[in-house]
N, C-alpha and C positions, 0 to 999 in steps of 0.2 A: 462551607462556603468559601469561595475563593477570595483571597486578600485583594485590596485595591492596588492598582498600578502605583509603583513607587514615583514615577514621573509625572503623570497627569492626573491621578487620583480616581481614574475610572474603574468601574466595576466590572467591564467586559474583558476579562482576562481568561485564557485557556490553559490548563495544565500541559505542558509539553511532553511529559510521559505518556499521558493519554493520547495525545496527538501523534506521537511516534508509534504507539500501537496500532492506532487506527490507519495511520499511513501505511505500515507494513502489511496489515490485513487487507487494506484496499488494494496496494500494489500486487500482493499475491493473487487476489480474486481476479483482478483485471488482467494480469499476465496469464493466469490459468485459462480465463475465457478466449483471450486472444491467441494463445497457443492451440488449443482445442478447435477453435473456428477455422484458424488457418490450416490446420491439418486436414479438417474434414471437408473444407471448401476447396482445396487444392485439386485442380484436375488430375484424375487418375484414370487408368484404363479398367473399367468395370465391364466384366463380360454382360453382353446383350441378353444371354440366357438366364442371368441371375436375377431373380425377383427381390432378393433379400439383401440387406445391408450387409457388407462383408465384415465379418469379426475382426479381420486383421486391422481394418481402419479404426476400430475402436481402441485396440491396443496403441496404435500410433497416436491417437488423439490423447489418451491418458498419458503416455510418455511426454508428448508435447506440453500438454497442460502442466504436468509436474515440473518441467525444467522451466518453462516460462514463468510459472508461478514463484520460483526460486528467484528468478532474475527480477520479477516484479516486486516480490518482498524487499530485496535488496535495494531496489531503486526508491521504493517507498520510504525506506529507513533513511536512506541517504538525503532525501528531500527534507526531512524534519530534522536529522542530526545536526545540521549547519546551525539552526536556530538556537541551540542550547547555549546558554552563557556559561563561562567558566565558574568554577567553584563548588561548593557543595550546599545541600538542601533541594527543596523541591522547585524545579523550573517552571516558570510561568511566562507567558507571552500576553502582552496588552494588545487587543484588538483594535483599540482606539488609536494608539500612537505608535504601535509596533515595537515598543521597548520589551526586551527580554531580561528578567531578573530572577533571582532564586530567593526563597524564603526558608530560613531555618525553622525547623519543626521543634 
């Protein structure tokens, strides 16, 4: 059970370690999807006689997804990292007043 906020005594708090992990994972997923979509939807010269999807575009999509996923993960990590209060203990963020605090376990 999360501790109450030390400023407004609200019970609506989120663990910032969990938020950082979710931000990193969400950023990686969004970056991967964006990179793959951008590489597959880019205009390319496809031979008119080819009725099949060219396998070379799949390789390009995988590489674009991997590189964009890394960039997205870094962005998601940085978005949450600035919320962390200095010090030791478990970091928490109050959703009511926005106060970031740490609780020693």
